[in-house]
Structures are given as C-alpha cells and as structure tokens.
C-alpha positions as MATLAB code, in Angstrom:
seq = 'MTAPFILTRDEAAAFNRHVLGLSKAPQAMVWNDRAVSQYARFARNNITMLAEDLARATTIDVNFPVGFGSGTTTRADERSLGRMVARADELAQKGTESRILAPEQGPLRFAEPNLWSETTVRALESSAAAGVVADTIDFMTAAGVVGAGYLRCEQRGQAAMNKSGLFAYSRATSCEFTVTARTADATGSGWAGLKHEDWSKIDCKAIAQRAIDVARRSANPVAVEPGRYTVILEPAAVAPLMYWFMDALAVGGGAFQDEQGKSYLGRRVVDSRLTFSSDPADPEAPFTPFVEQQPHFIRNGGSVGLPIRAATWIENGILKNLTYSQEQAAQMGATEPLLNDGALRMRGGTTSLDEMIASTRRGLHVYRLWGTGLSDVSSLLCEGWTRDGVFLIEDGKVTKPVKNFRFRESPLFVLNSLDAVGREERVWTAGQPMIVPRLKVRDFNMASMTDAV';
ca = [
       0.000    0.000    0.000;
       1.587    3.262   -1.037;
       0.751    6.944   -0.902;
      -0.420    7.602   -4.520;
      -3.904    6.474   -3.499;
      -3.939    9.579   -1.274;
      -4.486   12.637   -3.448;
      -2.123   15.607   -3.289;
      -3.554   19.055   -2.613;
      -3.644   19.897   -6.322;
      -5.157   16.528   -7.264;
      -7.829   16.838   -4.583;
      -8.689   20.370   -5.693;
      -9.031   19.279   -9.330;
     -11.141   16.247   -8.406;
     -13.542   18.179   -6.164;
     -13.817   21.017   -8.683;
     -14.796   18.514  -11.377;
     -17.499   16.931   -9.194;
     -18.889   20.363   -8.295;
     -19.123   21.160  -11.982;
     -21.453   18.203  -12.502;
     -24.124   19.746  -10.275;
     -26.631   22.311  -11.477;
     -27.346   23.493   -7.934;
     -26.448   27.109   -7.047;
     -24.915   25.853   -3.790;
     -22.959   22.623   -3.434;
     -20.303   21.103   -1.197;
     -18.091   18.135   -2.147;
     -16.240   16.056    0.443;
     -13.542   13.600   -0.671;
     -12.035   11.142    1.820;
      -9.421    8.457    1.099;
      -7.555    6.199    3.499;
      -4.945    3.436    3.404;
      -5.061    1.352    6.580;
      -3.644   -1.723    8.279;
      -5.427   -3.360   11.200;
      -4.482   -6.139   13.562;
      -6.451   -7.530   16.484;
      -5.566  -10.202   18.995;
      -7.426  -11.893   21.851;
      -6.559  -14.697   24.276;
      -2.964  -14.440   23.045;
      -3.916  -15.256   19.455;
      -4.138  -13.082   16.367;
      -7.801  -12.794   15.398;
      -7.601  -10.353   12.492;
      -5.079   -8.998   10.025;
      -6.389   -6.656    7.345;
      -5.327   -4.042    4.842;
      -7.887   -1.637    3.487;
      -8.255    1.003    0.803;
     -11.265    3.185    1.566;
     -12.640    5.933   -0.635;
     -15.812    8.012   -0.380;
     -17.042   11.081   -2.190;
     -20.079   12.969   -0.909;
     -21.934   15.917   -2.393;
     -24.511   18.088   -0.603;
     -26.540   20.430   -2.809;
     -29.006   23.250   -2.248;
     -31.665   24.438   -4.643;
     -34.072   27.219   -3.605;
     -36.682   24.530   -2.933;
     -34.664   22.001   -0.989;
     -31.566   20.005   -0.058;
     -30.135   16.786   -1.463;
     -27.135   14.576   -0.806;
     -25.324   11.663   -2.430;
     -22.329    9.430   -1.709;
     -20.272    6.993   -3.743;
     -17.223    4.851   -3.059;
     -16.260    4.853   -6.745;
     -14.248    7.455   -8.655;
     -15.188    6.676  -12.268;
     -17.076    9.276  -14.284;
     -20.299    7.270  -14.534;
     -20.567    6.727  -10.781;
     -19.773   10.349   -9.965;
     -22.328   11.546  -12.504;
     -25.060    9.301  -11.102;
     -24.306   10.437   -7.539;
     -24.550   14.125   -8.433;
     -27.665   13.674  -10.564;
     -29.400   11.846   -7.723;
     -28.477   14.579   -5.219;
     -29.788   17.266   -7.577;
     -33.006   15.313   -8.090;
     -33.584   14.892   -4.355;
     -32.957   18.592   -3.714;
     -35.437   19.701   -6.361;
     -38.087   17.495   -4.743;
     -37.257   18.744   -1.244;
     -38.927   21.305    0.964;
     -36.068   22.645    3.093;
     -32.629   23.985    2.216;
     -29.586   24.006    4.520;
     -26.612   26.237    5.128;
     -23.721   24.424    3.459;
     -20.774   26.782    3.603;
     -19.798   30.441    4.069;
     -20.329   32.949    1.310;
     -17.207   35.022    1.984;
     -15.013   32.887   -0.253;
     -11.584   31.387    0.494;
     -10.626   30.967    4.158;
      -7.313   30.525    5.957;
      -6.519   27.282    7.785;
      -3.919   26.319   10.355;
      -1.139   24.108    9.025;
      -0.456   21.386   11.613;
       2.200   18.747   11.086;
       0.037   15.637   10.712;
       2.225   13.551    8.396;
       4.925   11.094    9.459;
       7.099    9.205    6.986;
       7.850    6.739    9.786;
       4.173    5.778    9.821;
       4.158    5.508    6.022;
       7.127    3.135    6.151;
       5.387    1.067    8.835;
       2.419    0.694    6.501;
       4.606   -0.231    3.545;
       6.462   -2.870    5.567;
       3.245   -4.369    7.011;
       4.608   -3.857   10.514;
       1.315   -4.564   12.280;
       1.533   -8.357   12.083;
       5.061   -8.473   13.462;
       4.310   -6.128   16.331;
       1.228   -8.070   17.385;
       3.106  -11.390   17.195;
       5.900   -9.975   19.380;
       3.357   -8.589   21.870;
       1.622  -11.959   22.129;
       4.954  -13.686   22.812;
       5.793  -11.065   25.447;
       2.455  -11.447   27.222;
       2.527  -15.238   27.058;
       5.967  -15.237   28.645;
       4.632  -12.932   31.360;
       1.883  -15.418   32.177;
      -1.036  -13.130   31.312;
      -3.823  -13.329   28.757;
      -3.715  -10.454   26.291;
      -6.062   -8.723   23.871;
      -5.520   -5.613   21.831;
      -5.741   -3.594   18.683;
      -3.201   -1.988   16.353;
      -3.951    0.359   13.458;
      -1.765    2.384   11.090;
      -3.306    4.730    8.555;
      -2.697    7.360    5.898;
      -5.627    9.647    5.184;
      -6.402   12.441    2.743;
      -9.476   14.657    3.123;
     -10.695   17.597    1.074;
     -13.794   19.793    1.089;
     -14.780   22.294   -1.593;
     -17.880   24.347   -2.332;
     -19.110   26.711   -5.032;
     -18.450   29.750   -2.845;
     -14.669   29.329   -2.973;
     -14.024   27.238    0.122;
     -11.259   24.638   -0.185;
      -9.987   22.670    2.811;
      -7.349   19.950    2.508;
      -5.593   17.698    4.993;
      -3.125   14.842    4.634;
      -2.431   12.901    7.812;
      -0.989    9.720    9.233;
      -2.189    8.031   12.391;
      -1.372    4.966   14.436;
      -2.743    3.544   17.651;
      -2.021    0.580   19.888;
      -4.083   -0.596   22.862;
      -3.565   -3.616   25.114;
      -5.642   -5.271   27.812;
      -3.923   -7.814   30.051;
      -5.748  -10.278   32.308;
      -4.154  -12.480   34.932;
      -4.418  -16.236   34.369;
      -7.054  -16.554   37.133;
      -9.097  -13.743   35.459;
      -9.222  -11.640   38.642;
      -6.817   -8.872   37.597;
      -7.001   -6.574   34.577;
      -4.833   -3.784   33.202;
      -5.065   -1.548   30.140;
      -2.734    0.822   28.315;
      -2.815    2.530   24.939;
      -1.616    5.438   22.848;
      -2.569    7.137   19.592;
      -0.109    9.309   17.644;
       0.707   10.604   14.180;
       4.232    9.156   14.350;
       4.712    5.382   14.602;
       8.084    5.876   16.283;
       6.294    7.423   19.293;
       4.363    4.198   19.944;
       6.460    2.061   22.312;
       4.487   -1.159   21.995;
       6.514   -3.116   24.548;
       6.193   -0.363   27.159;
       2.437   -0.179   26.551;
       2.104   -3.940   27.029;
       4.298   -3.848   30.126;
       2.136   -1.156   31.742;
      -0.995   -3.229   31.136;
       0.708   -6.313   32.589;
       1.901   -4.453   35.686;
      -1.572   -3.110   36.493;
      -3.160   -6.514   35.853;
      -0.820   -8.222   38.306;
      -1.341   -5.567   40.970;
      -5.132   -5.637   40.600;
      -5.502   -9.417   41.000;
      -7.752  -10.801   43.748;
      -9.550   -7.529   44.540;
     -11.580   -7.115   47.726;
     -15.004   -5.562   48.093;
     -15.325   -2.162   49.769;
     -18.504   -0.245   50.380;
     -19.800    2.176   47.726;
     -20.067    5.841   48.633;
     -18.254    9.128   48.142;
     -14.483    8.824   48.062;
     -11.438   10.943   47.542;
     -10.226    9.575   44.191;
      -7.078    9.940   42.161;
      -8.091    9.733   38.512;
      -5.410    8.750   36.028;
      -5.476   10.748   32.735;
      -7.202    7.799   31.011;
      -9.998    8.164   33.581;
     -10.190   11.949   33.186;
     -10.564   11.941   29.384;
     -14.031   10.269   29.162;
     -15.473   12.898   31.503;
     -13.836   15.709   29.542;
     -15.432   14.453   26.322;
     -18.860   15.381   27.677;
     -17.573   18.589   29.249;
     -16.172   19.801   25.913;
     -19.360   18.804   24.122;
     -21.278   21.079   26.497;
     -19.113   24.129   25.686;
     -21.588   25.306   23.076;
     -23.894   28.290   22.698;
     -27.299   27.032   23.754;
     -25.820   23.872   25.219;
     -27.576   24.311   28.562;
     -24.841   23.411   31.044;
     -23.209   26.848   30.811;
     -26.253   29.094   30.871;
     -28.797   30.163   33.509;
     -32.546   29.624   33.497;
     -33.035   32.731   31.364;
     -30.658   31.392   28.728;
     -27.837   33.828   29.549;
     -24.399   32.234   29.213;
     -21.833   31.996   31.990;
     -19.142   33.720   29.897;
     -16.833   35.660   32.172;
     -17.768   33.616   35.231;
     -15.721   31.026   37.082;
     -17.038   27.583   36.180;
     -14.183   25.270   37.336;
     -11.244   25.319   39.743;
      -9.151   28.469   39.250;
      -6.010   26.430   38.579;
      -7.403   25.016   35.343;
      -7.012   26.317   31.793;
      -8.613   24.613   28.768;
      -7.439   25.286   25.224;
      -7.195   23.657   21.804;
      -4.996   24.349   18.795;
      -4.814   22.370   15.536;
      -1.118   23.269   15.331;
      -0.283   22.093   18.873;
       3.090   20.366   18.335;
       2.290   17.677   20.929;
      -1.224   16.882   19.720;
      -2.074   18.356   16.298;
      -5.368   17.646   14.585;
      -7.260   18.318   11.355;
      -7.776   22.113   11.140;
     -11.336   21.931    9.827;
     -14.583   20.158   10.643;
     -14.640   16.692    9.110;
     -17.479   15.062    7.220;
     -18.528   13.004   10.227;
     -17.562   15.198   13.178;
     -17.203   13.727   16.638;
     -19.480   16.464   17.978;
     -22.927   16.784   16.450;
     -22.960   20.442   17.491;
     -20.672   21.109   14.517;
     -23.387   19.958   12.100;
     -23.621   22.113    8.978;
     -20.033   23.330    9.380;
     -18.174   20.691    7.343;
     -14.959   22.084    5.870;
     -14.918   25.223    8.024;
     -11.748   26.157    9.927;
     -11.119   25.158   13.525;
      -9.133   27.964   15.144;
      -6.875   27.901   18.173;
      -8.939   28.955   21.181;
      -8.827   29.253   24.944;
     -12.089   27.956   26.370;
     -11.419   28.358   30.069;
      -8.628   30.433   31.587;
      -7.789   30.101   35.281;
     -11.258   28.707   35.842;
     -13.059   31.523   33.964;
     -15.251   30.642   30.970;
     -13.799   32.594   28.032;
     -15.426   31.084   24.933;
     -18.260   28.838   23.799;
     -18.432   27.084   20.444;
     -21.016   28.248   17.936;
     -21.937   26.912   14.526;
     -22.101   28.706   11.190;
     -25.832   29.265   11.573;
     -25.388   30.599   15.116;
     -22.565   32.861   13.925;
     -24.923   34.446   11.376;
     -27.511   35.027   14.096;
     -24.883   36.554   16.401;
     -23.414   38.800   13.724;
     -20.031   37.029   13.884;
     -17.904   36.772   10.745;
     -17.308   33.032   11.149;
     -18.133   30.200   13.564;
     -15.987   29.138   16.506;
     -15.647   25.370   16.391;
     -14.003   22.456   18.175;
     -14.098   18.828   17.120;
     -13.266   17.490   20.585;
      -9.581   18.326   21.013;
      -8.401   19.559   24.407;
      -5.278   20.613   26.288;
      -6.071   20.896   30.000;
      -3.406   22.214   32.332;
      -3.134   23.530   35.845;
      -0.724   21.681   38.133;
       2.488   19.778   38.777;
       1.611   17.494   41.709;
       3.101   14.015   41.342;
       1.235   10.755   41.860;
       3.344    9.959   44.928;
       2.422   13.311   46.467;
      -1.273   12.733   45.768;
      -1.189    9.289   47.391;
       0.846   10.451   50.391;
      -1.683   13.201   51.154;
      -4.700   10.851   51.030;
      -6.009    9.446   54.314;
      -8.511    7.109   52.655;
      -9.408    7.011   49.004;
      -9.212    5.227   45.666;
      -6.706    5.253   42.825;
      -8.653    4.775   39.562;
      -6.842    3.880   36.355;
      -9.679    4.003   33.855;
     -13.369    4.824   33.374;
     -15.369    2.849   30.834;
     -18.816    3.082   29.225;
     -19.147    6.706   30.298;
     -22.469    8.135   29.148;
     -24.357   11.371   29.725;
     -27.471   11.065   31.900;
     -28.474   14.723   32.287;
     -27.605   17.546   29.891;
     -28.051   20.479   32.250;
     -25.887   19.076   35.068;
     -23.616   16.922   32.861;
     -24.283   13.983   35.168;
     -22.403   10.975   33.772;
     -22.634    7.275   34.526;
     -20.252    4.430   33.823;
     -17.859    1.948   35.391;
     -14.330    1.864   36.719;
     -12.158   -0.643   34.908;
      -8.646   -2.085   34.648;
      -7.345   -1.190   38.071;
      -8.879    0.325   41.238;
      -6.775    0.461   44.403;
      -7.543    1.412   47.995;
      -5.406    4.114   49.614;
      -5.125    4.150   53.403;
      -3.008    6.555   55.467;
      -1.002    7.719   52.468;
      -0.258    4.276   51.013;
      -1.819    1.996   48.406;
      -2.880   -1.052   50.398;
      -4.940   -3.403   48.203;
      -6.835   -3.792   44.933;
     -10.604   -3.379   45.162;
     -13.530   -4.461   43.013;
     -14.916   -2.135   40.376;
     -17.682    0.400   40.893;
     -20.481    1.950   38.918;
     -20.097    5.719   39.253;
     -22.570    8.608   38.886;
     -20.792   11.930   38.722;
     -20.656   15.206   36.794;
     -17.416   16.633   35.388;
     -18.694   20.013   36.612;
     -18.586   18.659   40.164;
     -15.225   16.963   39.595;
     -13.590   20.132   38.276;
     -14.853   22.140   41.242;
     -13.759   19.592   43.867;
     -10.045   19.322   43.203;
      -7.439   18.713   45.861;
      -4.546   18.466   43.393;
      -3.727   18.631   39.682;
      -0.845   16.800   38.019;
       1.136   17.446   34.855;
      -0.802   16.935   31.647;
      -0.056   14.073   29.267;
      -1.467   12.854   25.976;
      -3.981   10.028   26.328;
      -5.587    7.584   23.941;
      -8.950    8.780   22.626;
     -11.234    7.483   19.901;
     -11.539   10.988   18.449;
      -9.370   14.095   18.436;
      -6.340   14.225   20.765;
      -6.605   15.162   24.420;
      -3.804   16.211   26.743;
      -5.089   16.060   30.316;
      -3.598   15.744   33.812;
      -4.077   13.327   36.656;
      -6.634   14.723   39.129;
      -7.213   14.240   42.839;
     -10.929   14.795   43.517;
     -12.971   15.025   46.723;
     -16.271   13.180   47.254;
     -16.437   11.317   43.959;
     -19.651    9.269   43.877;
     -19.073    5.522   43.583;
     -22.770    4.629   43.497;
     -22.560    0.822   43.640;
     -20.119   -2.063   43.436;
     -19.831   -4.504   40.539;
     -18.199   -7.910   40.284;
     -17.089   -7.245   36.687;
     -13.307   -7.344   36.216;
];
C-alpha cells in the first residue's frame, strides 16, 4: 500500500472542482475522503484479524431554492460520480427545506499542523502490524497473562470544496495501539494505549508492560462499600469525563447558561487552577484544522470544511469562549463560527502521583473509566464503570486492589472539587487528541459495586 492512493492538494482540488461542476445546484459542497489502513487484532494471546484496506468516499450536498439533497459513492469513475450528483440534484429539487452548506465570503485561511509522518508511512509499507502483534503476544505469554488488543496504522487524505470558494485539505498519518492484560485466574485486569501521528512514538513493549503491571497488581480484589471517596483519577480516567464537558461548551448547550438562557461567559465555572485550550497546530497533539465530514461532535453539524481555530475555552477557571456553529454565527453577527471537534489541552498543576497518594487518608486510585455516558444535559451527570485497576489508599499508602464500581458523577462537580492537579499528558482517545492531567478529587460518587473485572 503506497501513498499515490492519497491525493495531493492539487489533485484533490481538481477532483472536487470537477465533481462540483457536474451539479446544477447554485450551492454545493463536495467532500472527498481516502484512506490506506492496516489493522491487527488479537485476543486470548492469538491473532484474530489482520487486514489491509483502501477506503474511498465522495459525498456531495446540494441546495436548490426549494430544498436540499445529498449523495455518496465509493467509486471514482465518471459514470458513478455523474449518477451520484444527478441523484443529489433530483432529491434537492423534490425537497422542501434547504440548509446552510458553507460560508459565502469565499476562500478561508486554515492552520497548518504537522500531521504527516514518513515513519508511519514506512510502517504501513512494511506491514509492521503483524510483526508487532506477534511480538506482543509472545511477550504477554511469557509474562503469564492473557492479552487482547488492537493496532492500526493509517494514511488519510481529506478535502472539502464548495461553489463559494471554500477549499480545505488535509493529509495525515495516524497509528494507535491498545492492550488489555488479564491475569491467568481472570481476577486482575490492566489496560494501556496510545494514539499518535508518528509510529516511532508508539512504544508497543512499554504499553504492554504497563498493562501487565496493572493486571498483576489488581488481581484478587476485595469488596469495599460504595459511597463518596477521595479519588485519584489517572489521565485515562479523566478523558471520558472531559469528552462530555467539551461537548457542552456550546452556545445554547444548557450546562453553561442560567434559566433565562444567559451564558456563563466571564464567570468562574471550574477550579481556578485550570485552563482549557485547543490548537490544531499544537506540536504535541495536532489535529485536522477543519470540521470533518462526520464530526465527533454533532454540534458542529452544517459546518463541514470550516476552519477550527486555536482557542482558549477556560482560563484560570473563567469561561472565556463557547463554540457556535455557522448558523449561530450568522444570528450573532459574527464573521465566522468558533468550532471544536473534541480536542483539548487541559493544564493547571504539577503534583506528582506519589504526592497525591501520600496526602490521602482514605481514598481510591482509579486507572480508567469505561462506558461513560451522559445522563443529564443540564448538570452533565455521567454514569459508567471503573475498569482495569482500582486500588484502595489508606493513610497515604496503596494497600490493596478493590472491586470495580459503577459511578454517577458530573465533570462540573469533579472540576470544582479538586485537591490536586498533576502534569498533563497525551492520552488515547477514539476521536481528536486530548492532553489532560491526573486529578485528585474530593467526594467522587461511587454509586454501587460490581463484580465485573
């Protein structure tokens, strides 16, 4: 698998311009997405899947005065493209409602993050996934644990263009590796993972070793009573809560406005030590500088291809900005929307893990939260489970592993109940990158115990 399948900027511009020209609609947006990927999965110390994939999709959204239409094809030949566009035009002319597709001010500027790694390209070309997974299985077998995991390497090219002059292009590489280790008696479990643009930054053996270490330490857990605890949340446990927090940072979102609908801009909403920001050109966690065809946040709907700017959302606890879509920008009189596709850098402290543990009389050290879902929009109340390592802290020392809990807690409460904040680090996420710290939180609600490992 080699890079020519991924279009260059000029090739993508020519392709999208040609597809636009096939539509008779006064407004149209074309999205072109191509990817070259390798996947490998393993479970119970056996490879369960090895795959290479070429994926291609072209989508057109069109507006006529009477309505909106859309079409998608995975083919790039002239006949298929023509049929897709004709169908979209036909649907739009039978429709009853048009949509805002793109800005009318013409070409826009985009950040230029470094998203491409030749090391990742070479890993794809050498089919490295199979060898890495085989080595990991051997390593985990020798350690006496049962392993499962996932490895993916990818090249991706994306481009959006409309009839108003917008053109957005991104070429990126990505790789991720996650491992779950279980002890032979199935009582202990550990997890570790990382996602990065550069394959050389993924230390697969170190990731597996971390999962093994936690699994061994968490074996034979004891039951302790549910209730409110002082908890130390590892970054992998912080990130799922921050997903919902960032989703709520939107005009009209509800969590950051009063009963009259007035926003909390300019007010302190979290601990004064915390600052939240995002930047597509962040050298430690860059991301695509425009809204993608299938954004992680539905609040970006209707803004495909529009720039994502660097922004500070919260500064020293004070709410500085909320996201708003293209349609909301027009209503507010703003020149362009302010968007975020889920990326976050959260900073505010330097406290080490040892210091957090030493200062805890009785509490829990939580390595990961899983299945985290939103239960209430206005309070951001979330529910889910602890997983892959929970440990009891007594009199400043970790004393024993404990069984998992089901939790019910709001990130708003968490971020206003901090005893300590650690240094931020990049964590694995399914979507855009997050750099978050370890947190020590008072009165975290562990609502009930579960026997699940």
